[in-house]
VEXVEX-794667 format. One record per residue (C-alpha): residue number from 1; z, y, x. Coordinates in nm, 4 decimals, decimal comma. Example, Ala and Ser with C-alpha at 12.3 -4.5 7.8 and 13.67 -1.06 7.14 Angstrom:
VEXVEX-794667
<rec nr="1" up="0,7800" north="-0,4500" east="1,2300"/>
<rec nr="2" up="0,7140" north="-0,1060" east="1,3670"/>
end
This chain:
VEXVEX-794667
<rec nr="1" up="-0,8069" north="-2,6721" east="-2,4786"/>
<rec nr="2" up="-0,4546" north="-2,7677" east="-2,3618"/>
<rec nr="3" up="-0,5222" north="-2,6940" east="-2,0063"/>
<rec nr="4" up="-0,6472" north="-2,3855" east="-2,0815"/>
<rec nr="5" up="-0,3560" north="-2,2925" east="-2,2766"/>
<rec nr="6" up="-0,1226" north="-2,3728" east="-2,0078"/>
<rec nr="7" up="-0,3306" north="-2,0991" east="-1,8492"/>
<rec nr="8" up="-0,2477" north="-1,8927" east="-2,0843"/>
<rec nr="9" up="0,1132" north="-1,9362" east="-2,1091"/>
<rec nr="10" up="0,2045" north="-1,8863" east="-1,7373"/>
<rec nr="11" up="-0,0152" north="-1,6136" east="-1,7128"/>
<rec nr="12" up="0,1567" north="-1,4326" east="-2,0073"/>
<rec nr="13" up="0,5312" north="-1,5676" east="-1,8345"/>
<rec nr="14" up="0,4378" north="-1,4288" east="-1,5181"/>
<rec nr="15" up="0,3308" north="-1,0641" east="-1,6477"/>
<rec nr="16" up="0,6682" north="-1,0612" east="-1,8694"/>
<rec nr="17" up="0,8382" north="-1,0750" east="-1,5556"/>
<rec nr="18" up="0,5855" north="-0,8570" east="-1,3501"/>
<rec nr="19" up="0,7092" north="-0,6021" east="-1,6362"/>
<rec nr="20" up="1,0657" north="-0,6298" east="-1,6495"/>
<rec nr="21" up="1,0445" north="-0,6420" east="-1,2519"/>
<rec nr="22" up="0,8325" north="-0,3170" east="-1,2842"/>
<rec nr="23" up="1,0903" north="-0,1430" east="-1,5277"/>
<rec nr="24" up="1,3867" north="-0,1924" east="-1,2904"/>
<rec nr="25" up="1,2165" north="-0,0763" east="-0,9555"/>
<rec nr="26" up="1,1430" north="0,2936" east="-1,1565"/>
<rec nr="27" up="1,4749" north="0,2645" east="-1,3042"/>
<rec nr="28" up="1,6522" north="0,2316" east="-0,9719"/>
<rec nr="29" up="1,3487" north="0,5207" east="-0,8102"/>
<rec nr="30" up="1,4632" north="0,7458" east="-1,0896"/>
<rec nr="31" up="1,8404" north="0,7205" east="-1,0240"/>
<rec nr="32" up="1,8307" north="0,7631" east="-0,6536"/>
<rec nr="33" up="1,6184" north="1,0538" east="-0,7883"/>
<rec nr="34" up="1,8868" north="1,1862" east="-0,9715"/>
<rec nr="35" up="1,6435" north="1,1651" east="-1,2828"/>
<rec nr="36" up="1,7540" north="0,9044" east="-1,4773"/>
<rec nr="37" up="1,4764" north="0,7653" east="-1,7111"/>
<rec nr="38" up="1,2203" north="1,0686" east="-1,6050"/>
<rec nr="39" up="0,9253" north="0,7579" east="-1,5764"/>
<rec nr="40" up="0,9428" north="0,5715" east="-1,8840"/>
<rec nr="41" up="0,9749" north="0,9325" east="-2,0689"/>
<rec nr="42" up="0,7132" north="1,1188" east="-1,8999"/>
<rec nr="43" up="0,4924" north="0,7900" east="-1,9987"/>
<rec nr="44" up="0,6079" north="0,7679" east="-2,3053"/>
<rec nr="45" up="0,4830" north="1,1207" east="-2,3690"/>
<rec nr="46" up="0,1564" north="1,0273" east="-2,2459"/>
<rec nr="47" up="0,1218" north="0,7770" east="-2,4430"/>
<rec nr="48" up="0,2355" north="0,9818" east="-2,8141"/>
<rec nr="49" up="0,0233" north="1,2497" east="-2,6653"/>
<rec nr="50" up="0,3415" north="1,4745" east="-2,6106"/>
<rec nr="51" up="0,2703" north="1,7355" east="-2,3494"/>
<rec nr="52" up="0,6877" north="1,7623" east="-2,2969"/>
<rec nr="53" up="0,8665" north="1,4799" east="-2,4170"/>
<rec nr="54" up="1,2556" north="1,4262" east="-2,4396"/>
<rec nr="55" up="1,4426" north="1,1192" east="-2,3888"/>
<rec nr="56" up="1,4226" north="0,9083" east="-2,6455"/>
<rec nr="57" up="1,4992" north="0,5896" east="-2,7429"/>
<rec nr="58" up="1,2179" north="0,5493" east="-3,0054"/>
<rec nr="59" up="0,9528" north="0,6957" east="-2,8132"/>
<rec nr="60" up="1,0803" north="0,5058" east="-2,5208"/>
<rec nr="61" up="1,1055" north="0,1519" east="-2,7057"/>
<rec nr="62" up="0,7382" north="0,2117" east="-2,8243"/>
<rec nr="63" up="0,6565" north="0,2597" east="-2,4721"/>
<rec nr="64" up="0,8581" north="0,0002" east="-2,3364"/>
<rec nr="65" up="0,6622" north="-0,2652" east="-2,5933"/>
<rec nr="66" up="0,2954" north="-0,1118" east="-2,4755"/>
<rec nr="67" up="0,4058" north="-0,1328" east="-2,1124"/>
<rec nr="68" up="0,4901" north="-0,5169" east="-2,2016"/>
<rec nr="69" up="0,1382" north="-0,5891" east="-2,3875"/>
<rec nr="70" up="-0,0488" north="-0,4159" east="-2,0762"/>
<rec nr="71" up="0,1453" north="-0,6743" east="-1,8105"/>
<rec nr="72" up="0,0817" north="-0,9694" east="-2,0304"/>
<rec nr="73" up="-0,2734" north="-0,9432" east="-2,0729"/>
<rec nr="74" up="-0,2416" north="-0,8818" east="-1,6541"/>
<rec nr="75" up="-0,0736" north="-1,1891" east="-1,6101"/>
<rec nr="76" up="-0,3227" north="-1,4214" east="-1,8078"/>
<rec nr="77" up="-0,6173" north="-1,2376" east="-1,6310"/>
<rec nr="78" up="-0,4499" north="-1,3675" east="-1,3161"/>
<rec nr="79" up="-0,3848" north="-1,6964" east="-1,4451"/>
<rec nr="80" up="-0,7372" north="-1,6946" east="-1,5329"/>
<rec nr="81" up="-0,9068" north="-1,5943" east="-1,1759"/>
<rec nr="82" up="-0,7215" north="-1,7729" east="-0,9917"/>
<rec nr="83" up="-0,7401" north="-2,1061" east="-1,2164"/>
<rec nr="84" up="-1,0766" north="-2,0525" east="-1,2024"/>
<rec nr="85" up="-1,1912" north="-1,9599" east="-0,9140"/>
<rec nr="86" up="-0,9250" north="-2,1973" east="-0,7628"/>
<rec nr="87" up="-0,8068" north="-1,8558" east="-0,5264"/>
<rec nr="88" up="-0,5056" north="-1,9639" east="-0,3403"/>
<rec nr="89" up="-0,2004" north="-1,8297" east="-0,4685"/>
<rec nr="90" up="-0,0293" north="-1,6249" east="-0,2132"/>
<rec nr="91" up="0,2042" north="-1,2876" east="-0,1674"/>
<rec nr="92" up="-0,0552" north="-1,1243" east="0,0412"/>
<rec nr="93" up="-0,3373" north="-1,2102" east="-0,2510"/>
<rec nr="94" up="-0,0424" north="-1,0957" east="-0,5115"/>
<rec nr="95" up="-0,0007" north="-0,7519" east="-0,3214"/>
<rec nr="96" up="-0,4202" north="-0,6973" east="-0,3101"/>
<rec nr="97" up="-0,3873" north="-0,7901" east="-0,7298"/>
<rec nr="98" up="-0,1237" north="-0,5576" east="-0,8400"/>
<rec nr="99" up="-0,2437" north="-0,2657" east="-0,6249"/>
<rec nr="100" up="-0,5971" north="-0,2969" east="-0,7465"/>
<rec nr="101" up="-0,5731" north="-0,4039" east="-1,0970"/>
<rec nr="102" up="-0,2550" north="-0,2226" east="-1,1975"/>
<rec nr="103" up="-0,3373" north="0,0884" east="-1,0593"/>
<rec nr="104" up="-0,7313" north="0,0339" east="-1,2578"/>
<rec nr="105" up="-0,5458" north="0,0019" east="-1,5921"/>
<rec nr="106" up="-0,2508" north="0,2975" east="-1,5061"/>
<rec nr="107" up="-0,4856" north="0,5861" east="-1,3757"/>
<rec nr="108" up="-0,7842" north="0,5528" east="-1,6368"/>
<rec nr="109" up="-0,5247" north="0,5526" east="-1,9218"/>
<rec nr="110" up="-0,3733" north="0,8397" east="-1,7799"/>
<rec nr="111" up="-0,7162" north="1,0310" east="-1,8440"/>
<rec nr="112" up="-0,8057" north="0,8948" east="-2,1532"/>
<rec nr="113" up="-0,5169" north="1,0149" east="-2,2659"/>
<rec nr="114" up="-0,5512" north="1,3382" east="-2,1307"/>
<rec nr="115" up="-0,2620" north="1,3796" east="-1,9112"/>
<rec nr="116" up="-0,2341" north="1,5626" east="-1,5797"/>
<rec nr="117" up="-0,2240" north="1,3013" east="-1,3004"/>
<rec nr="118" up="-0,1012" north="1,5230" east="-1,1120"/>
<rec nr="119" up="0,2220" north="1,5873" east="-1,2773"/>
<rec nr="120" up="0,2600" north="1,1868" east="-1,3069"/>
<rec nr="121" up="0,4831" north="0,9834" east="-1,0573"/>
<rec nr="122" up="0,4294" north="1,0265" east="-0,7157"/>
<rec nr="123" up="0,0939" north="0,7741" east="-0,6307"/>
<rec nr="124" up="0,2854" north="0,5747" east="-0,3133"/>
<rec nr="125" up="0,5992" north="0,4995" east="-0,5691"/>
<rec nr="126" up="0,3064" north="0,4039" east="-0,8468"/>
<rec nr="127" up="0,1281" north="0,1900" east="-0,5539"/>
<rec nr="128" up="0,4442" north="0,0381" east="-0,4332"/>
<rec nr="129" up="0,5327" north="-0,0436" east="-0,7762"/>
<rec nr="130" up="0,2342" north="-0,1924" east="-0,8517"/>
<rec nr="131" up="0,2003" north="-0,3972" east="-0,5241"/>
<rec nr="132" up="0,5678" north="-0,5601" east="-0,6333"/>
<rec nr="133" up="0,4506" north="-0,6234" east="-0,9793"/>
<rec nr="134" up="0,1109" north="-0,8427" east="-0,8347"/>
<rec nr="135" up="0,3586" north="-1,0065" east="-0,5983"/>
<rec nr="136" up="0,5935" north="-1,1589" east="-0,8781"/>
<rec nr="137" up="0,2533" north="-1,2067" east="-1,1112"/>
<rec nr="138" up="0,1005" north="-1,4084" east="-0,8185"/>
<rec nr="139" up="0,4624" north="-1,5739" east="-0,6894"/>
<rec nr="140" up="0,5130" north="-1,7122" east="-1,0392"/>
<rec nr="141" up="0,1890" north="-1,8841" east="-1,0904"/>
<rec nr="142" up="0,2357" north="-1,9985" east="-0,7720"/>
<rec nr="143" up="0,5693" north="-2,1381" east="-0,8661"/>
<rec nr="144" up="0,4557" north="-2,2732" east="-1,1629"/>
<rec nr="145" up="0,1207" north="-2,4537" east="-0,9999"/>
<rec nr="146" up="0,1148" north="-2,7699" east="-0,7654"/>
<rec nr="147" up="0,0348" north="-2,5747" east="-0,4556"/>
<rec nr="148" up="0,2917" north="-2,6611" east="-0,1483"/>
<rec nr="149" up="0,5339" north="-2,4637" east="-0,0208"/>
<rec nr="150" up="0,7517" north="-2,0940" east="-0,1706"/>
<rec nr="151" up="0,4958" north="-1,8575" east="-0,1551"/>
<rec nr="152" up="0,1867" north="-1,9826" east="0,0715"/>
<rec nr="153" up="0,2356" north="-1,6668" east="0,2889"/>
<rec nr="154" up="0,3715" north="-1,8763" east="0,6293"/>
<rec nr="155" up="0,1129" north="-2,1343" east="0,5502"/>
<rec nr="156" up="-0,1434" north="-1,8370" east="0,5582"/>
<rec nr="157" up="-0,0120" north="-1,7068" east="0,8729"/>
<rec nr="158" up="-0,0254" north="-2,0354" east="1,0501"/>
<rec nr="159" up="-0,3535" north="-2,1231" east="0,9514"/>
<rec nr="160" up="-0,5542" north="-1,8046" east="0,9501"/>
<rec nr="161" up="-0,5417" north="-1,6106" east="1,2636"/>
<rec nr="162" up="-0,7352" north="-1,3507" east="1,1496"/>
<rec nr="163" up="-0,4374" north="-1,2164" east="0,9111"/>
<rec nr="164" up="-0,1769" north="-1,3288" east="1,1767"/>
<rec nr="165" up="-0,3050" north="-1,1306" east="1,4506"/>
<rec nr="166" up="-0,4062" north="-0,8062" east="1,2256"/>
<rec nr="167" up="-0,0308" north="-0,8193" east="1,0765"/>
<rec nr="168" up="0,0831" north="-0,7946" east="1,5038"/>
<rec nr="169" up="-0,1650" north="-0,4889" east="1,5384"/>
<rec nr="170" up="-0,0430" north="-0,3482" east="1,2506"/>
<rec nr="171" up="0,3198" north="-0,3787" east="1,3217"/>
<rec nr="172" up="0,2080" north="-0,2634" east="1,6850"/>
<rec nr="173" up="0,0410" north="0,0400" east="1,5822"/>
<rec nr="174" up="0,3374" north="0,1410" east="1,3722"/>
<rec nr="175" up="0,5686" north="0,1462" east="1,6861"/>
<rec nr="176" up="0,4187" north="0,3502" east="1,8951"/>
<rec nr="177" up="0,3511" north="0,6330" east="1,6666"/>
<rec nr="178" up="0,6796" north="0,5493" east="1,4985"/>
<rec nr="179" up="0,7538" north="0,5890" east="1,8929"/>
<rec nr="180" up="0,5720" north="0,9164" east="1,9470"/>
<rec nr="181" up="0,6880" north="1,1041" east="1,6866"/>
<rec nr="182" up="1,0501" north="1,0220" east="1,7439"/>
<rec nr="183" up="0,9872" north="1,1899" east="2,1398"/>
<rec nr="184" up="0,7628" north="1,4867" east="1,9782"/>
<rec nr="185" up="1,0926" north="1,5512" east="1,7536"/>
<rec nr="186" up="1,3245" north="1,4993" east="2,0080"/>
<rec nr="187" up="1,1820" north="1,6992" east="2,2094"/>
<rec nr="188" up="1,1766" north="1,9821" east="1,9918"/>
<rec nr="189" up="1,5362" north="1,9219" east="1,9101"/>
<rec nr="190" up="1,4407" north="1,8272" east="1,5071"/>
<rec nr="191" up="1,5081" north="1,4476" east="1,5682"/>
<rec nr="192" up="1,3497" north="1,2351" east="1,2596"/>
<rec nr="193" up="1,1596" north="1,5597" east="1,1204"/>
<rec nr="194" up="0,8185" north="1,4397" east="1,1186"/>
<rec nr="195" up="0,8952" north="1,1426" east="0,8765"/>
<rec nr="196" up="1,1300" north="1,3990" east="0,6868"/>
<rec nr="197" up="0,8443" north="1,6443" east="0,6538"/>
<rec nr="198" up="0,6183" north="1,3511" east="0,5554"/>
<rec nr="199" up="0,8077" north="1,1715" east="0,3354"/>
<rec nr="200" up="0,9347" north="1,5069" east="0,1282"/>
<rec nr="201" up="0,5390" north="1,5824" east="0,0855"/>
<rec nr="202" up="0,4326" north="1,2399" east="-0,0074"/>
<rec nr="203" up="0,7743" north="1,1118" east="-0,2189"/>
<rec nr="204" up="0,9216" north="1,4583" east="-0,3633"/>
<rec nr="205" up="0,5778" north="1,7063" east="-0,3482"/>
<rec nr="206" up="0,8445" north="1,9722" east="-0,1875"/>
<rec nr="207" up="0,6848" north="2,2253" east="0,0275"/>
<rec nr="208" up="0,7794" north="2,3329" east="0,4052"/>
<rec nr="209" up="1,0924" north="2,3277" east="0,6242"/>
<rec nr="210" up="1,3746" north="2,4933" east="0,3884"/>
<rec nr="211" up="1,2406" north="2,1607" east="0,1168"/>
<rec nr="212" up="1,2172" north="1,9006" east="0,3516"/>
<rec nr="213" up="1,4590" north="1,6617" east="0,2827"/>
<rec nr="214" up="1,6136" north="1,4761" east="0,5496"/>
<rec nr="215" up="1,7876" north="1,1683" east="0,3149"/>
<rec nr="216" up="1,7837" north="0,7841" east="0,3915"/>
<rec nr="217" up="1,5707" north="0,7563" east="0,0530"/>
<rec nr="218" up="1,3272" north="1,0040" east="0,1960"/>
<rec nr="219" up="1,2925" north="0,8870" east="0,5380"/>
<rec nr="220" up="1,2977" north="0,5140" east="0,4795"/>
<rec nr="221" up="1,0197" north="0,5273" east="0,2192"/>
<rec nr="222" up="0,8081" north="0,7412" east="0,3622"/>
<rec nr="223" up="0,8418" north="0,4285" east="0,6638"/>
<rec nr="224" up="0,7812" north="0,2081" east="0,4470"/>
<rec nr="225" up="0,4409" north="0,3261" east="0,3542"/>
<rec nr="226" up="0,3824" north="0,3639" east="0,7265"/>
<rec nr="227" up="0,3897" north="0,0551" east="0,7776"/>
<rec nr="228" up="0,2430" north="-0,1095" east="0,4971"/>
<rec nr="229" up="-0,0418" north="0,1493" east="0,5797"/>
<rec nr="230" up="-0,1016" north="-0,0279" east="0,9309"/>
<rec nr="231" up="-0,0256" north="-0,3336" east="0,8487"/>
<rec nr="232" up="-0,3713" north="-0,2803" east="0,6213"/>
<rec nr="233" up="-0,5145" north="-0,1288" east="0,9112"/>
<rec nr="234" up="-0,4320" north="-0,4094" east="1,1389"/>
<rec nr="235" up="-0,6072" north="-0,7272" east="0,9361"/>
<rec nr="236" up="-0,8844" north="-0,4678" east="0,8490"/>
<rec nr="237" up="-0,9238" north="-0,4395" east="1,2385"/>
<rec nr="238" up="-0,8728" north="-0,8127" east="1,3067"/>
<rec nr="239" up="-1,1628" north="-0,8906" east="1,0505"/>
<rec nr="240" up="-1,3747" north="-0,6600" east="1,2485"/>
<rec nr="241" up="-1,3137" north="-0,7608" east="1,5998"/>
<rec nr="242" up="-1,3229" north="-1,1511" east="1,5242"/>
<rec nr="243" up="-1,6856" north="-1,0488" east="1,3437"/>
<rec nr="244" up="-1,7711" north="-0,8078" east="1,7023"/>
<rec nr="245" up="-1,7443" north="-1,1509" east="1,8694"/>
<rec nr="246" up="-2,0730" north="-1,2564" east="1,6795"/>
<rec nr="247" up="-2,2087" north="-0,9151" east="1,6913"/>
<rec nr="248" up="-2,0894" north="-0,7129" east="2,0001"/>
<rec nr="249" up="-2,2652" north="-0,4627" east="1,8893"/>
<rec nr="250" up="-2,0658" north="-0,3920" east="1,6188"/>
<rec nr="251" up="-1,7675" north="-0,2486" east="1,8633"/>
<rec nr="252" up="-1,9986" north="0,0630" east="1,8248"/>
<rec nr="253" up="-1,9474" north="0,1120" east="1,4298"/>
<rec nr="254" up="-1,5851" north="0,0068" east="1,4874"/>
<rec nr="255" up="-1,5890" north="0,3188" east="1,6552"/>
<rec nr="256" up="-1,7005" north="0,4998" east="1,4918"/>
<rec nr="257" up="-1,4809" north="0,3919" east="1,1484"/>
<rec nr="258" up="-1,1893" north="0,4872" east="1,3747"/>
<rec nr="259" up="-1,3536" north="0,8269" east="1,4071"/>
<rec nr="260" up="-1,4127" north="0,8503" east="1,0347"/>
<rec nr="261" up="-1,0660" north="0,7341" east="0,9536"/>
<rec nr="262" up="-0,8823" north="0,9429" east="1,1726"/>
<rec nr="263" up="-1,0521" north="1,2638" east="1,0459"/>
<rec nr="264" up="-1,0004" north="1,1648" east="0,6564"/>
<rec nr="265" up="-0,5888" north="1,1047" east="0,7403"/>
<rec nr="266" up="-0,6107" north="1,4532" east="0,8807"/>
<rec nr="267" up="-0,7735" north="1,6064" east="0,6195"/>
<rec nr="268" up="-0,5294" north="1,4105" east="0,3822"/>
<rec nr="269" up="-0,2089" north="1,5578" east="0,5999"/>
<rec nr="270" up="-0,3517" north="1,9033" east="0,5113"/>
<rec nr="271" up="-0,4208" north="1,8494" east="0,1428"/>
<rec nr="272" up="-0,0599" north="1,8078" east="0,1000"/>
<rec nr="273" up="0,0148" north="2,1157" east="0,2570"/>
<rec nr="274" up="-0,1541" north="2,3186" east="0,4905"/>
<rec nr="275" up="0,2110" north="2,3840" east="0,6172"/>
<rec nr="276" up="0,2342" north="2,0421" east="0,7280"/>
<rec nr="277" up="-0,0200" north="2,0640" east="0,9937"/>
<rec nr="278" up="0,1307" north="2,3916" east="1,1017"/>
<rec nr="279" up="0,4896" north="2,2134" east="1,1381"/>
<rec nr="280" up="0,3372" north="1,8595" east="1,2975"/>
<rec nr="281" up="0,0456" north="2,0184" east="1,4670"/>
<rec nr="282" up="-0,3078" north="1,8349" east="1,4448"/>
<rec nr="283" up="-0,2879" north="1,7347" east="1,7877"/>
<rec nr="284" up="0,0219" north="1,5769" east="1,7509"/>
<rec nr="285" up="-0,0739" north="1,3565" east="1,4813"/>
<rec nr="286" up="-0,3830" north="1,3036" east="1,6612"/>
<rec nr="287" up="-0,2208" north="1,2121" east="2,0200"/>
<rec nr="288" up="-0,0098" north="0,9348" east="1,7643"/>
<rec nr="289" up="-0,2898" north="0,7598" east="1,6465"/>
<rec nr="290" up="-0,5176" north="0,7409" east="1,8973"/>
<rec nr="291" up="-0,2223" north="0,5659" east="2,1453"/>
<rec nr="292" up="-0,1788" north="0,3429" east="1,8263"/>
<rec nr="293" up="-0,5574" north="0,2675" east="1,7948"/>
<rec nr="294" up="-0,5483" north="0,1980" east="2,1808"/>
<rec nr="295" up="-0,2379" north="-0,0392" east="2,1711"/>
<rec nr="296" up="-0,3984" north="-0,2072" east="1,8930"/>
<rec nr="297" up="-0,7307" north="-0,2703" east="2,0351"/>
<rec nr="298" up="-0,5389" north="-0,3741" east="2,3831"/>
<rec nr="299" up="-0,3233" north="-0,6789" east="2,1999"/>
<rec nr="300" up="-0,6861" north="-0,7596" east="2,0008"/>
<rec nr="301" up="-0,8966" north="-0,7876" east="2,2699"/>
<rec nr="302" up="-0,6232" north="-1,0100" east="2,4599"/>
<rec nr="303" up="-0,6149" north="-1,2218" east="2,1713"/>
<rec nr="304" up="-0,9846" north="-1,2466" east="2,1687"/>
<rec nr="305" up="-1,1235" north="-1,2989" east="2,5394"/>
<rec nr="306" up="-1,4611" north="-1,4072" east="2,4146"/>
<rec nr="307" up="-1,5245" north="-1,0144" east="2,2914"/>
<rec nr="308" up="-1,3562" north="-0,9172" east="2,6130"/>
<rec nr="309" up="-1,5606" north="-1,0751" east="2,8209"/>
<rec nr="310" up="-1,8779" north="-0,9451" east="2,6076"/>
<rec nr="311" up="-1,8048" north="-0,6041" east="2,6301"/>
<rec nr="312" up="-1,8100" north="-0,5877" east="3,0229"/>
<rec nr="313" up="-2,1601" north="-0,7529" east="2,9959"/>
<rec nr="314" up="-2,4166" north="-0,4159" east="3,1596"/>
<rec nr="315" up="-2,6663" north="-0,5115" east="2,8690"/>
<rec nr="316" up="-2,4348" north="-0,4201" east="2,5617"/>
<rec nr="317" up="-2,3892" north="-0,0854" east="2,7366"/>
<rec nr="318" up="-2,7781" north="0,0094" east="2,8629"/>
<rec nr="319" up="-3,0198" north="0,2092" east="2,6927"/>
<rec nr="320" up="-3,2541" north="0,0633" east="2,4270"/>
end
């Protein structure tokens, strides 16, 4: 019973720290946007059923109390999960926990309260905050446990080549796309237009060129999203390539998956606004991502010589 109590106490403390961190993160975001307390004001209105809330210490206090209660529960659930299943407490797993667990609470809660999701804080900001919260929860649980190391990330990278190679591949892909669009924008006489346009659409929800914001926050914010997406894609690609060494025919599935993901990405950009596809040109988006995929694929094949040899086998490409 004492052991179970310690798990609950650690989880509750982890949740409190994560909740406090998220408050600080969104307070800073609101300040950068020139709208102090916009996030808690909006969410307090959603919680209390007020479509047009005003900044009010009482309603913000009620929301803050509910906010901490939710995160205490999420912290306890995380502590029980990691303790019961023996899952290693490292930052990558923490980021995944925050992204999925926190998002699984946030968006259904908005739907239940009848709040328009489109009027809620932009999803990149929400996902970023949730990832930070998950890292804090698992980081504290790791610190309070008997596991060696500060976070376990370096040990994970040393002992897990799949993750290490995936992160490297993701960085390569992200840099290739960034350099490609820098060249395209510079030749067109509008340097950094692409990250500014995508950042304005993703983060601020603004429209065509007059609304494109060339600011450090917009460009840096989109750059973080850009690199995070490619790191995730790199790890997934590393896992698939590793499996393809055992079953080379999976290469065809990987190619099909790339086509599906590429189509989805272009569709998603178009959903943010048809002006984006007109300004960026669909062919430049396609070429940039193809170059990234080829670069990532070349690196992964280099570190997987067995698969490289299997792909040269004529039997693999023969008709059944």
